[in-house]
Phi, psi and omega in degrees: 000130179278153180259158178277130180246333178220140179237126175264124180238107175281151183220148169236016178061025172275169175304318179297317177297320179298322176298316182296320176299313180299317177301316183294323178294327175292315178292316181298324174297316183294323184263356184059044181259161175269144174256133172242116181262130183224138178226131179250150179210158180258136174255124181272135182236131176293140179233164176272192185294339178256018177068025176269125178301140178292311178196159179223102178238083182227140175276142180289149178302147174280147173264132183258135179255000000 
């Protein structure tokens, strides 16, 4: 039987997502697994009449260790 080494926990920061994270932490502790928390979001960009972005000046998000 293989052991769990990594657990991916998607979140929208709701109470339900917090409950899922708590459950994942219990499993991770029992299996000595790593937790990866992920959250996606949409960035709205203004476009001209042919849907070409005007400009995009954004710094990449930092990755936290």
